mmCIF entry with sequence, helices, sheets and N, C-alpha, C, O atoms, coordinates in Angstrom:
data_MODEL
# 
_entry.id   MODEL 
# 
_entity.id                         1 
_entity.type                       polymer 
_entity.pdbx_number_of_molecules   1 
# 
_entity_poly.entity_id                      1 
_entity_poly.type                           'polypeptide(L)' 
_entity_poly.nstd_linkage                   no 
_entity_poly.nstd_monomer                   no 
_entity_poly.pdbx_seq_one_letter_code       
;(UNK)(UNK)(UNK)(UNK)(UNK)(UNK)(UNK)(UNK)(UNK)(UNK)(UNK)(UNK)(UNK)(UNK)(UNK)(UNK)
(UNK)(UNK)(UNK)(UNK)(UNK)(UNK)(UNK)(UNK)(UNK)(UNK)(UNK)(UNK)(UNK)(UNK)(UNK)(UNK)
(UNK)(UNK)(UNK)(UNK)(UNK)(UNK)(UNK)(UNK)(UNK)(UNK)(UNK)(UNK)(UNK)(UNK)(UNK)(UNK)
(UNK)(UNK)
;
_entity_poly.pdbx_seq_one_letter_code_can   XXXXXXXXXXXXXXXXXXXXXXXXXXXXXXXXXXXXXXXXXXXXXXXXXX 
_entity_poly.pdbx_strand_id                 A 
# 
loop_
_entity_poly_seq.entity_id 
_entity_poly_seq.num 
_entity_poly_seq.mon_id 
_entity_poly_seq.hetero 
1 1  UNK n 
1 2  UNK n 
1 3  UNK n 
1 4  UNK n 
1 5  UNK n 
1 6  UNK n 
1 7  UNK n 
1 8  UNK n 
1 9  UNK n 
1 10 UNK n 
1 11 UNK n 
1 12 UNK n 
1 13 UNK n 
1 14 UNK n 
1 15 UNK n 
1 16 UNK n 
1 17 UNK n 
1 18 UNK n 
1 19 UNK n 
1 20 UNK n 
1 21 UNK n 
1 22 UNK n 
1 23 UNK n 
1 24 UNK n 
1 25 UNK n 
1 26 UNK n 
1 27 UNK n 
1 28 UNK n 
1 29 UNK n 
1 30 UNK n 
1 31 UNK n 
1 32 UNK n 
1 33 UNK n 
1 34 UNK n 
1 35 UNK n 
1 36 UNK n 
1 37 UNK n 
1 38 UNK n 
1 39 UNK n 
1 40 UNK n 
1 41 UNK n 
1 42 UNK n 
1 43 UNK n 
1 44 UNK n 
1 45 UNK n 
1 46 UNK n 
1 47 UNK n 
1 48 UNK n 
1 49 UNK n 
1 50 UNK n 
# 
_struct_asym.id          A 
_struct_asym.entity_id   1 
# 
_struct_conf.conf_type_id            HELX_P 
_struct_conf.id                      HELX_P1 
_struct_conf.pdbx_PDB_helix_id       AA1 
_struct_conf.beg_label_comp_id       UNK 
_struct_conf.beg_label_asym_id       A 
_struct_conf.beg_label_seq_id        23 
_struct_conf.pdbx_beg_PDB_ins_code   ? 
_struct_conf.end_label_comp_id       UNK 
_struct_conf.end_label_asym_id       A 
_struct_conf.end_label_seq_id        36 
_struct_conf.pdbx_end_PDB_ins_code   ? 
_struct_conf.beg_auth_comp_id        UNK 
_struct_conf.beg_auth_asym_id        A 
_struct_conf.beg_auth_seq_id         23 
_struct_conf.end_auth_comp_id        UNK 
_struct_conf.end_auth_asym_id        A 
_struct_conf.end_auth_seq_id         36 
_struct_conf.pdbx_PDB_helix_class    1 
_struct_conf.details                 ? 
_struct_conf.pdbx_PDB_helix_length   14 
# 
_struct_conf_type.id          HELX_P 
_struct_conf_type.criteria    ? 
_struct_conf_type.reference   ? 
# 
_struct_sheet.id               AA1 
_struct_sheet.type             ? 
_struct_sheet.number_strands   3 
_struct_sheet.details          ? 
# 
loop_
_struct_sheet_order.sheet_id 
_struct_sheet_order.range_id_1 
_struct_sheet_order.range_id_2 
_struct_sheet_order.offset 
_struct_sheet_order.sense 
AA1 1 2 ? anti-parallel 
AA1 2 3 ? anti-parallel 
# 
loop_
_struct_sheet_range.sheet_id 
_struct_sheet_range.id 
_struct_sheet_range.beg_label_comp_id 
_struct_sheet_range.beg_label_asym_id 
_struct_sheet_range.beg_label_seq_id 
_struct_sheet_range.pdbx_beg_PDB_ins_code 
_struct_sheet_range.end_label_comp_id 
_struct_sheet_range.end_label_asym_id 
_struct_sheet_range.end_label_seq_id 
_struct_sheet_range.pdbx_end_PDB_ins_code 
_struct_sheet_range.beg_auth_comp_id 
_struct_sheet_range.beg_auth_asym_id 
_struct_sheet_range.beg_auth_seq_id 
_struct_sheet_range.end_auth_comp_id 
_struct_sheet_range.end_auth_asym_id 
_struct_sheet_range.end_auth_seq_id 
AA1 1 UNK A 15 ? UNK A 22 ? UNK A 15 UNK A 22 
AA1 2 UNK A 2  ? UNK A 8  ? UNK A 2  UNK A 8  
AA1 3 UNK A 39 ? UNK A 44 ? UNK A 39 UNK A 44 
# 
loop_
_atom_site.group_PDB 
_atom_site.id 
_atom_site.type_symbol 
_atom_site.label_atom_id 
_atom_site.label_alt_id 
_atom_site.label_comp_id 
_atom_site.label_asym_id 
_atom_site.label_entity_id 
_atom_site.label_seq_id 
_atom_site.pdbx_PDB_ins_code 
_atom_site.Cartn_x 
_atom_site.Cartn_y 
_atom_site.Cartn_z 
_atom_site.occupancy 
_atom_site.B_iso_or_equiv 
_atom_site.pdbx_formal_charge 
_atom_site.auth_seq_id 
_atom_site.auth_comp_id 
_atom_site.auth_asym_id 
_atom_site.auth_atom_id 
_atom_site.pdbx_PDB_model_num 
ATOM 1   N N  . UNK A 1 1  ? 0.831  -1.186 0.000   1.00 0.00 ? 1  UNK A N  1 
ATOM 2   C CA . UNK A 1 1  ? -0.015 0.006  -0.014  1.00 0.00 ? 1  UNK A CA 1 
ATOM 3   C C  . UNK A 1 1  ? 0.894  1.247  0.002   1.00 0.00 ? 1  UNK A C  1 
ATOM 4   O O  . UNK A 1 1  ? 1.983  1.242  0.578   1.00 0.00 ? 1  UNK A O  1 
ATOM 5   N N  . UNK A 1 2  ? 0.403  2.301  -0.651  1.00 0.00 ? 2  UNK A N  1 
ATOM 6   C CA . UNK A 1 2  ? 1.156  3.537  -0.758  1.00 0.00 ? 2  UNK A CA 1 
ATOM 7   C C  . UNK A 1 2  ? 0.407  4.632  0.001   1.00 0.00 ? 2  UNK A C  1 
ATOM 8   O O  . UNK A 1 2  ? -0.821 4.622  0.090   1.00 0.00 ? 2  UNK A O  1 
ATOM 9   N N  . UNK A 1 3  ? 1.163  5.559  0.534   1.00 0.00 ? 3  UNK A N  1 
ATOM 10  C CA . UNK A 1 3  ? 0.578  6.637  1.299   1.00 0.00 ? 3  UNK A CA 1 
ATOM 11  C C  . UNK A 1 3  ? 1.088  7.982  0.808   1.00 0.00 ? 3  UNK A C  1 
ATOM 12  O O  . UNK A 1 3  ? 2.234  8.088  0.372   1.00 0.00 ? 3  UNK A O  1 
ATOM 13  N N  . UNK A 1 4  ? 0.256  9.005  0.872   1.00 0.00 ? 4  UNK A N  1 
ATOM 14  C CA . UNK A 1 4  ? 0.639  10.376 0.525   1.00 0.00 ? 4  UNK A CA 1 
ATOM 15  C C  . UNK A 1 4  ? 0.972  11.053 1.860   1.00 0.00 ? 4  UNK A C  1 
ATOM 16  O O  . UNK A 1 4  ? 0.145  11.048 2.772   1.00 0.00 ? 4  UNK A O  1 
ATOM 17  N N  . UNK A 1 5  ? 2.152  11.626 1.983   1.00 0.00 ? 5  UNK A N  1 
ATOM 18  C CA . UNK A 1 5  ? 2.571  12.324 3.179   1.00 0.00 ? 5  UNK A CA 1 
ATOM 19  C C  . UNK A 1 5  ? 2.740  13.805 2.789   1.00 0.00 ? 5  UNK A C  1 
ATOM 20  O O  . UNK A 1 5  ? 3.527  14.161 1.912   1.00 0.00 ? 5  UNK A O  1 
ATOM 21  N N  . UNK A 1 6  ? 1.972  14.631 3.477   1.00 0.00 ? 6  UNK A N  1 
ATOM 22  C CA . UNK A 1 6  ? 2.064  16.088 3.217   1.00 0.00 ? 6  UNK A CA 1 
ATOM 23  C C  . UNK A 1 6  ? 2.680  16.775 4.382   1.00 0.00 ? 6  UNK A C  1 
ATOM 24  O O  . UNK A 1 6  ? 2.259  16.569 5.520   1.00 0.00 ? 6  UNK A O  1 
ATOM 25  N N  . UNK A 1 7  ? 3.673  17.591 4.132   1.00 0.00 ? 7  UNK A N  1 
ATOM 26  C CA . UNK A 1 7  ? 4.270  18.420 5.165   1.00 0.00 ? 7  UNK A CA 1 
ATOM 27  C C  . UNK A 1 7  ? 3.427  19.630 5.327   1.00 0.00 ? 7  UNK A C  1 
ATOM 28  O O  . UNK A 1 7  ? 3.074  20.280 4.342   1.00 0.00 ? 7  UNK A O  1 
ATOM 29  N N  . UNK A 1 8  ? 3.087  19.960 6.565   1.00 0.00 ? 8  UNK A N  1 
ATOM 30  C CA . UNK A 1 8  ? 2.213  21.093 6.849   1.00 0.00 ? 8  UNK A CA 1 
ATOM 31  C C  . UNK A 1 8  ? 2.927  22.316 7.318   1.00 0.00 ? 8  UNK A C  1 
ATOM 32  O O  . UNK A 1 8  ? 3.939  22.216 8.013   1.00 0.00 ? 8  UNK A O  1 
ATOM 33  N N  . UNK A 1 9  ? 2.427  23.471 6.957   1.00 0.00 ? 9  UNK A N  1 
ATOM 34  C CA . UNK A 1 9  ? 2.969  24.776 7.381   1.00 0.00 ? 9  UNK A CA 1 
ATOM 35  C C  . UNK A 1 9  ? 2.808  24.890 8.895   1.00 0.00 ? 9  UNK A C  1 
ATOM 36  O O  . UNK A 1 9  ? 1.754  24.557 9.437   1.00 0.00 ? 9  UNK A O  1 
ATOM 37  N N  . UNK A 1 10 ? 3.833  25.351 9.561   1.00 0.00 ? 10 UNK A N  1 
ATOM 38  C CA . UNK A 1 10 ? 3.837  25.458 11.044  1.00 0.00 ? 10 UNK A CA 1 
ATOM 39  C C  . UNK A 1 10 ? 2.820  26.510 11.549  1.00 0.00 ? 10 UNK A C  1 
ATOM 40  O O  . UNK A 1 10 ? 2.299  26.383 12.656  1.00 0.00 ? 10 UNK A O  1 
ATOM 41  N N  . UNK A 1 11 ? 2.550  27.519 10.752  1.00 0.00 ? 11 UNK A N  1 
ATOM 42  C CA . UNK A 1 11 ? 1.656  28.626 11.199  1.00 0.00 ? 11 UNK A CA 1 
ATOM 43  C C  . UNK A 1 11 ? 0.201  28.297 10.997  1.00 0.00 ? 11 UNK A C  1 
ATOM 44  O O  . UNK A 1 11 ? -0.573 28.307 11.954  1.00 0.00 ? 11 UNK A O  1 
ATOM 45  N N  . UNK A 1 12 ? -0.200 27.999 9.747   1.00 0.00 ? 12 UNK A N  1 
ATOM 46  C CA . UNK A 1 12 ? -1.595 27.797 9.461   1.00 0.00 ? 12 UNK A CA 1 
ATOM 47  C C  . UNK A 1 12 ? -2.018 26.366 9.126   1.00 0.00 ? 12 UNK A C  1 
ATOM 48  O O  . UNK A 1 12 ? -3.206 26.108 8.933   1.00 0.00 ? 12 UNK A O  1 
ATOM 49  N N  . UNK A 1 13 ? -1.084 25.450 9.055   1.00 0.00 ? 13 UNK A N  1 
ATOM 50  C CA . UNK A 1 13 ? -1.405 24.040 8.864   1.00 0.00 ? 13 UNK A CA 1 
ATOM 51  C C  . UNK A 1 13 ? -1.759 23.676 7.420   1.00 0.00 ? 13 UNK A C  1 
ATOM 52  O O  . UNK A 1 13 ? -2.243 22.570 7.177   1.00 0.00 ? 13 UNK A O  1 
ATOM 53  N N  . UNK A 1 14 ? -1.532 24.567 6.462   1.00 0.00 ? 14 UNK A N  1 
ATOM 54  C CA . UNK A 1 14 ? -1.807 24.240 5.068   1.00 0.00 ? 14 UNK A CA 1 
ATOM 55  C C  . UNK A 1 14 ? -0.671 23.364 4.499   1.00 0.00 ? 14 UNK A C  1 
ATOM 56  O O  . UNK A 1 14 ? 0.480  23.494 4.916   1.00 0.00 ? 14 UNK A O  1 
ATOM 57  N N  . UNK A 1 15 ? -0.992 22.500 3.575   1.00 0.00 ? 15 UNK A N  1 
ATOM 58  C CA . UNK A 1 15 ? 0.058  21.635 2.979   1.00 0.00 ? 15 UNK A CA 1 
ATOM 59  C C  . UNK A 1 15 ? 1.095  22.483 2.225   1.00 0.00 ? 15 UNK A C  1 
ATOM 60  O O  . UNK A 1 15 ? 0.763  23.376 1.445   1.00 0.00 ? 15 UNK A O  1 
ATOM 61  N N  . UNK A 1 16 ? 2.369  22.155 2.500   1.00 0.00 ? 16 UNK A N  1 
ATOM 62  C CA . UNK A 1 16 ? 3.475  22.834 1.793   1.00 0.00 ? 16 UNK A CA 1 
ATOM 63  C C  . UNK A 1 16 ? 3.974  22.021 0.632   1.00 0.00 ? 16 UNK A C  1 
ATOM 64  O O  . UNK A 1 16 ? 4.201  22.556 -0.453  1.00 0.00 ? 16 UNK A O  1 
ATOM 65  N N  . UNK A 1 17 ? 4.152  20.721 0.845   1.00 0.00 ? 17 UNK A N  1 
ATOM 66  C CA . UNK A 1 17 ? 4.533  19.808 -0.229  1.00 0.00 ? 17 UNK A CA 1 
ATOM 67  C C  . UNK A 1 17 ? 4.108  18.414 0.152   1.00 0.00 ? 17 UNK A C  1 
ATOM 68  O O  . UNK A 1 17 ? 3.713  18.160 1.290   1.00 0.00 ? 17 UNK A O  1 
ATOM 69  N N  . UNK A 1 18 ? 4.192  17.500 -0.815  1.00 0.00 ? 18 UNK A N  1 
ATOM 70  C CA . UNK A 1 18 ? 3.745  16.160 -0.571  1.00 0.00 ? 18 UNK A CA 1 
ATOM 71  C C  . UNK A 1 18 ? 4.589  15.160 -1.345  1.00 0.00 ? 18 UNK A C  1 
ATOM 72  O O  . UNK A 1 18 ? 5.218  15.495 -2.348  1.00 0.00 ? 18 UNK A O  1 
ATOM 73  N N  . UNK A 1 19 ? 4.587  13.913 -0.849  1.00 0.00 ? 19 UNK A N  1 
ATOM 74  C CA . UNK A 1 19 ? 5.270  12.820 -1.538  1.00 0.00 ? 19 UNK A CA 1 
ATOM 75  C C  . UNK A 1 19 ? 4.479  11.568 -1.321  1.00 0.00 ? 19 UNK A C  1 
ATOM 76  O O  . UNK A 1 19 ? 3.746  11.473 -0.336  1.00 0.00 ? 19 UNK A O  1 
ATOM 77  N N  . UNK A 1 20 ? 4.593  10.615 -2.188  1.00 0.00 ? 20 UNK A N  1 
ATOM 78  C CA . UNK A 1 20 ? 3.930  9.335  -2.124  1.00 0.00 ? 20 UNK A CA 1 
ATOM 79  C C  . UNK A 1 20 ? 4.975  8.302  -1.850  1.00 0.00 ? 20 UNK A C  1 
ATOM 80  O O  . UNK A 1 20 ? 5.958  8.215  -2.586  1.00 0.00 ? 20 UNK A O  1 
ATOM 81  N N  . UNK A 1 21 ? 4.792  7.475  -0.768  1.00 0.00 ? 21 UNK A N  1 
ATOM 82  C CA . UNK A 1 21 ? 5.782  6.484  -0.406  1.00 0.00 ? 21 UNK A CA 1 
ATOM 83  C C  . UNK A 1 21 ? 5.090  5.172  -0.117  1.00 0.00 ? 21 UNK A C  1 
ATOM 84  O O  . UNK A 1 21 ? 3.872  5.129  0.055   1.00 0.00 ? 21 UNK A O  1 
ATOM 85  N N  . UNK A 1 22 ? 5.854  4.111  -0.062  1.00 0.00 ? 22 UNK A N  1 
ATOM 86  C CA . UNK A 1 22 ? 5.304  2.806  0.292   1.00 0.00 ? 22 UNK A CA 1 
ATOM 87  C C  . UNK A 1 22 ? 5.205  2.708  1.820   1.00 0.00 ? 22 UNK A C  1 
ATOM 88  O O  . UNK A 1 22 ? 5.789  3.507  2.553   1.00 0.00 ? 22 UNK A O  1 
ATOM 89  N N  . UNK A 1 23 ? 4.468  1.731  2.261   1.00 0.00 ? 23 UNK A N  1 
ATOM 90  C CA . UNK A 1 23 ? 4.171  1.577  3.719   1.00 0.00 ? 23 UNK A CA 1 
ATOM 91  C C  . UNK A 1 23 ? 5.434  1.421  4.525   1.00 0.00 ? 23 UNK A C  1 
ATOM 92  O O  . UNK A 1 23 ? 5.488  1.885  5.663   1.00 0.00 ? 23 UNK A O  1 
ATOM 93  N N  . UNK A 1 24 ? 6.456  0.784  3.980   1.00 0.00 ? 24 UNK A N  1 
ATOM 94  C CA . UNK A 1 24 ? 7.708  0.580  4.745   1.00 0.00 ? 24 UNK A CA 1 
ATOM 95  C C  . UNK A 1 24 ? 8.424  1.860  5.044   1.00 0.00 ? 24 UNK A C  1 
ATOM 96  O O  . UNK A 1 24 ? 9.198  1.923  5.999   1.00 0.00 ? 24 UNK A O  1 
ATOM 97  N N  . UNK A 1 25 ? 8.192  2.894  4.253   1.00 0.00 ? 25 UNK A N  1 
ATOM 98  C CA . UNK A 1 25 ? 8.897  4.188  4.452   1.00 0.00 ? 25 UNK A CA 1 
ATOM 99  C C  . UNK A 1 25 ? 8.207  5.119  5.409   1.00 0.00 ? 25 UNK A C  1 
ATOM 100 O O  . UNK A 1 25 ? 8.815  6.072  5.896   1.00 0.00 ? 25 UNK A O  1 
ATOM 101 N N  . UNK A 1 26 ? 6.910  4.856  5.698   1.00 0.00 ? 26 UNK A N  1 
ATOM 102 C CA . UNK A 1 26 ? 6.149  5.821  6.492   1.00 0.00 ? 26 UNK A CA 1 
ATOM 103 C C  . UNK A 1 26 ? 6.728  5.998  7.910   1.00 0.00 ? 26 UNK A C  1 
ATOM 104 O O  . UNK A 1 26 ? 6.833  7.122  8.402   1.00 0.00 ? 26 UNK A O  1 
ATOM 105 N N  . UNK A 1 27 ? 7.103  4.885  8.562   1.00 0.00 ? 27 UNK A N  1 
ATOM 106 C CA . UNK A 1 27 ? 7.646  4.943  9.899   1.00 0.00 ? 27 UNK A CA 1 
ATOM 107 C C  . UNK A 1 27 ? 8.917  5.829  9.959   1.00 0.00 ? 27 UNK A C  1 
ATOM 108 O O  . UNK A 1 27 ? 9.061  6.673  10.844  1.00 0.00 ? 27 UNK A O  1 
ATOM 109 N N  . UNK A 1 28 ? 9.790  5.617  9.030   1.00 0.00 ? 28 UNK A N  1 
ATOM 110 C CA . UNK A 1 28 ? 11.065 6.413  9.008   1.00 0.00 ? 28 UNK A CA 1 
ATOM 111 C C  . UNK A 1 28 ? 10.767 7.884  8.831   1.00 0.00 ? 28 UNK A C  1 
ATOM 112 O O  . UNK A 1 28 ? 11.382 8.717  9.496   1.00 0.00 ? 28 UNK A O  1 
ATOM 113 N N  . UNK A 1 29 ? 9.830  8.233  7.941   1.00 0.00 ? 29 UNK A N  1 
ATOM 114 C CA . UNK A 1 29 ? 9.519  9.642  7.681   1.00 0.00 ? 29 UNK A CA 1 
ATOM 115 C C  . UNK A 1 29 ? 8.865  10.244 8.948   1.00 0.00 ? 29 UNK A C  1 
ATOM 116 O O  . UNK A 1 29 ? 9.185  11.370 9.327   1.00 0.00 ? 29 UNK A O  1 
ATOM 117 N N  . UNK A 1 30 ? 7.969  9.509  9.590   1.00 0.00 ? 30 UNK A N  1 
ATOM 118 C CA . UNK A 1 30 ? 7.297  10.000 10.824  1.00 0.00 ? 30 UNK A CA 1 
ATOM 119 C C  . UNK A 1 30 ? 8.346  10.197 11.895  1.00 0.00 ? 30 UNK A C  1 
ATOM 120 O O  . UNK A 1 30 ? 8.307  11.222 12.575  1.00 0.00 ? 30 UNK A O  1 
ATOM 121 N N  . UNK A 1 31 ? 9.279  9.288  12.091  1.00 0.00 ? 31 UNK A N  1 
ATOM 122 C CA . UNK A 1 31 ? 10.324 9.452  13.103  1.00 0.00 ? 31 UNK A CA 1 
ATOM 123 C C  . UNK A 1 31 ? 11.176 10.681 12.809  1.00 0.00 ? 31 UNK A C  1 
ATOM 124 O O  . UNK A 1 31 ? 11.518 11.417 13.734  1.00 0.00 ? 31 UNK A O  1 
ATOM 125 N N  . UNK A 1 32 ? 11.524 10.922 11.563  1.00 0.00 ? 32 UNK A N  1 
ATOM 126 C CA . UNK A 1 32 ? 12.329 12.080 11.239  1.00 0.00 ? 32 UNK A CA 1 
ATOM 127 C C  . UNK A 1 32 ? 11.555 13.370 11.514  1.00 0.00 ? 32 UNK A C  1 
ATOM 128 O O  . UNK A 1 32 ? 12.118 14.326 12.048  1.00 0.00 ? 32 UNK A O  1 
ATOM 129 N N  . UNK A 1 33 ? 10.259 13.405 11.150  1.00 0.00 ? 33 UNK A N  1 
ATOM 130 C CA . UNK A 1 33 ? 9.442  14.557 11.392  1.00 0.00 ? 33 UNK A CA 1 
ATOM 131 C C  . UNK A 1 33 ? 9.282  14.844 12.893  1.00 0.00 ? 33 UNK A C  1 
ATOM 132 O O  . UNK A 1 33 ? 9.346  15.992 13.331  1.00 0.00 ? 33 UNK A O  1 
ATOM 133 N N  . UNK A 1 34 ? 9.075  13.787 13.652  1.00 0.00 ? 34 UNK A N  1 
ATOM 134 C CA . UNK A 1 34 ? 8.911  13.940 15.109  1.00 0.00 ? 34 UNK A CA 1 
ATOM 135 C C  . UNK A 1 34 ? 10.160 14.534 15.736  1.00 0.00 ? 34 UNK A C  1 
ATOM 136 O O  . UNK A 1 34 ? 10.073 15.353 16.651  1.00 0.00 ? 34 UNK A O  1 
ATOM 137 N N  . UNK A 1 35 ? 11.328 14.120 15.243  1.00 0.00 ? 35 UNK A N  1 
ATOM 138 C CA . UNK A 1 35 ? 12.596 14.580 15.814  1.00 0.00 ? 35 UNK A CA 1 
ATOM 139 C C  . UNK A 1 35 ? 12.755 16.090 15.636  1.00 0.00 ? 35 UNK A C  1 
ATOM 140 O O  . UNK A 1 35 ? 13.413 16.726 16.460  1.00 0.00 ? 35 UNK A O  1 
ATOM 141 N N  . UNK A 1 36 ? 12.188 16.675 14.612  1.00 0.00 ? 36 UNK A N  1 
ATOM 142 C CA . UNK A 1 36 ? 12.349 18.110 14.381  1.00 0.00 ? 36 UNK A CA 1 
ATOM 143 C C  . UNK A 1 36 ? 11.073 18.891 14.617  1.00 0.00 ? 36 UNK A C  1 
ATOM 144 O O  . UNK A 1 36 ? 11.047 20.106 14.418  1.00 0.00 ? 36 UNK A O  1 
ATOM 145 N N  . UNK A 1 37 ? 9.999  18.208 15.043  1.00 0.00 ? 37 UNK A N  1 
ATOM 146 C CA . UNK A 1 37 ? 8.751  18.887 15.358  1.00 0.00 ? 37 UNK A CA 1 
ATOM 147 C C  . UNK A 1 37 ? 7.928  19.268 14.126  1.00 0.00 ? 37 UNK A C  1 
ATOM 148 O O  . UNK A 1 37 ? 7.104  20.182 14.162  1.00 0.00 ? 37 UNK A O  1 
ATOM 149 N N  . UNK A 1 38 ? 8.173  18.546 13.048  1.00 0.00 ? 38 UNK A N  1 
ATOM 150 C CA . UNK A 1 38 ? 7.454  18.841 11.772  1.00 0.00 ? 38 UNK A CA 1 
ATOM 151 C C  . UNK A 1 38 ? 6.054  18.206 11.840  1.00 0.00 ? 38 UNK A C  1 
ATOM 152 O O  . UNK A 1 38 ? 5.870  17.109 12.368  1.00 0.00 ? 38 UNK A O  1 
ATOM 153 N N  . UNK A 1 39 ? 5.071  18.942 11.281  1.00 0.00 ? 39 UNK A N  1 
ATOM 154 C CA . UNK A 1 39 ? 3.705  18.438 11.250  1.00 0.00 ? 39 UNK A CA 1 
ATOM 155 C C  . UNK A 1 39 ? 3.444  17.776 9.885   1.00 0.00 ? 39 UNK A C  1 
ATOM 156 O O  . UNK A 1 39 ? 3.774  18.324 8.833   1.00 0.00 ? 39 UNK A O  1 
ATOM 157 N N  . UNK A 1 40 ? 2.830  16.557 9.944   1.00 0.00 ? 40 UNK A N  1 
ATOM 158 C CA . UNK A 1 40 ? 2.536  15.836 8.738   1.00 0.00 ? 40 UNK A CA 1 
ATOM 159 C C  . UNK A 1 40 ? 1.041  15.460 8.658   1.00 0.00 ? 40 UNK A C  1 
ATOM 160 O O  . UNK A 1 40 ? 0.349  15.381 9.674   1.00 0.00 ? 40 UNK A O  1 
ATOM 161 N N  . UNK A 1 41 ? 0.580  15.237 7.456   1.00 0.00 ? 41 UNK A N  1 
ATOM 162 C CA . UNK A 1 41 ? -0.746 14.686 7.233   1.00 0.00 ? 41 UNK A CA 1 
ATOM 163 C C  . UNK A 1 41 ? -0.512 13.470 6.343   1.00 0.00 ? 41 UNK A C  1 
ATOM 164 O O  . UNK A 1 41 ? 0.066  13.593 5.263   1.00 0.00 ? 41 UNK A O  1 
ATOM 165 N N  . UNK A 1 42 ? -0.954 12.309 6.785   1.00 0.00 ? 42 UNK A N  1 
ATOM 166 C CA . UNK A 1 42 ? -0.728 11.078 6.076   1.00 0.00 ? 42 UNK A CA 1 
ATOM 167 C C  . UNK A 1 42 ? -2.086 10.451 5.733   1.00 0.00 ? 42 UNK A C  1 
ATOM 168 O O  . UNK A 1 42 ? -2.961 10.296 6.585   1.00 0.00 ? 42 UNK A O  1 
ATOM 169 N N  . UNK A 1 43 ? -2.220 10.103 4.460   1.00 0.00 ? 43 UNK A N  1 
ATOM 170 C CA . UNK A 1 43 ? -3.445 9.421  4.036   1.00 0.00 ? 43 UNK A CA 1 
ATOM 171 C C  . UNK A 1 43 ? -3.117 8.443  2.945   1.00 0.00 ? 43 UNK A C  1 
ATOM 172 O O  . UNK A 1 43 ? -2.084 8.586  2.291   1.00 0.00 ? 43 UNK A O  1 
ATOM 173 N N  . UNK A 1 44 ? -3.995 7.402  2.711   1.00 0.00 ? 44 UNK A N  1 
ATOM 174 C CA . UNK A 1 44 ? -3.717 6.474  1.637   1.00 0.00 ? 44 UNK A CA 1 
ATOM 175 C C  . UNK A 1 44 ? -3.706 7.189  0.312   1.00 0.00 ? 44 UNK A C  1 
ATOM 176 O O  . UNK A 1 44 ? -4.542 8.054  0.051   1.00 0.00 ? 44 UNK A O  1 
ATOM 177 N N  . UNK A 1 45 ? -2.738 6.818  -0.541  1.00 0.00 ? 45 UNK A N  1 
ATOM 178 C CA . UNK A 1 45 ? -2.612 7.483  -1.830  1.00 0.00 ? 45 UNK A CA 1 
ATOM 179 C C  . UNK A 1 45 ? -3.597 6.886  -2.825  1.00 0.00 ? 45 UNK A C  1 
ATOM 180 O O  . UNK A 1 45 ? -3.894 5.692  -2.786  1.00 0.00 ? 45 UNK A O  1 
ATOM 181 N N  . UNK A 1 46 ? -4.092 7.725  -3.706  1.00 0.00 ? 46 UNK A N  1 
ATOM 182 C CA . UNK A 1 46 ? -4.909 7.232  -4.820  1.00 0.00 ? 46 UNK A CA 1 
ATOM 183 C C  . UNK A 1 46 ? -4.041 6.394  -5.716  1.00 0.00 ? 46 UNK A C  1 
ATOM 184 O O  . UNK A 1 46 ? -2.828 6.590  -5.785  1.00 0.00 ? 46 UNK A O  1 
ATOM 185 N N  . UNK A 1 47 ? -4.663 5.455  -6.406  1.00 0.00 ? 47 UNK A N  1 
ATOM 186 C CA . UNK A 1 47 ? -3.878 4.625  -7.287  1.00 0.00 ? 47 UNK A CA 1 
ATOM 187 C C  . UNK A 1 47 ? -3.223 5.401  -8.413  1.00 0.00 ? 47 UNK A C  1 
ATOM 188 O O  . UNK A 1 47 ? -2.259 4.934  -9.021  1.00 0.00 ? 47 UNK A O  1 
ATOM 189 N N  . UNK A 1 48 ? -3.761 6.618  -8.696  1.00 0.00 ? 48 UNK A N  1 
ATOM 190 C CA . UNK A 1 48 ? -3.177 7.436  -9.748  1.00 0.00 ? 48 UNK A CA 1 
ATOM 191 C C  . UNK A 1 48 ? -2.093 8.398  -9.271  1.00 0.00 ? 48 UNK A C  1 
ATOM 192 O O  . UNK A 1 48 ? -1.448 9.071  -10.076 1.00 0.00 ? 48 UNK A O  1 
ATOM 193 N N  . UNK A 1 49 ? -1.897 8.457  -7.930  1.00 0.00 ? 49 UNK A N  1 
ATOM 194 C CA . UNK A 1 49 ? -0.867 9.394  -7.398  1.00 0.00 ? 49 UNK A CA 1 
ATOM 195 C C  . UNK A 1 49 ? 0.525  8.814  -7.702  1.00 0.00 ? 49 UNK A C  1 
ATOM 196 O O  . UNK A 1 49 ? 0.716  7.601  -7.777  1.00 0.00 ? 49 UNK A O  1 
ATOM 197 N N  . UNK A 1 50 ? 1.500  9.750  -7.876  1.00 0.00 ? 50 UNK A N  1 
ATOM 198 C CA . UNK A 1 50 ? 2.867  9.315  -8.076  1.00 0.00 ? 50 UNK A CA 1 
ATOM 199 C C  . UNK A 1 50 ? 3.847  10.081 -7.241  1.00 0.00 ? 50 UNK A C  1 
ATOM 200 O O  . UNK A 1 50 ? 5.049  9.821  -7.306  1.00 0.00 ? 50 UNK A O  1 
# 
């Protein structure tokens, strides 16, 4: 399964950029974001997302 991970703006919470990754990469990305206090929004990716 693939997930879309969006990095959110610290001030207003709007998406700044996004990437689509496989399930195995989600934990690593979440750990890195937590270490620096970055806000993320994670959702299942559409089959057409790249």
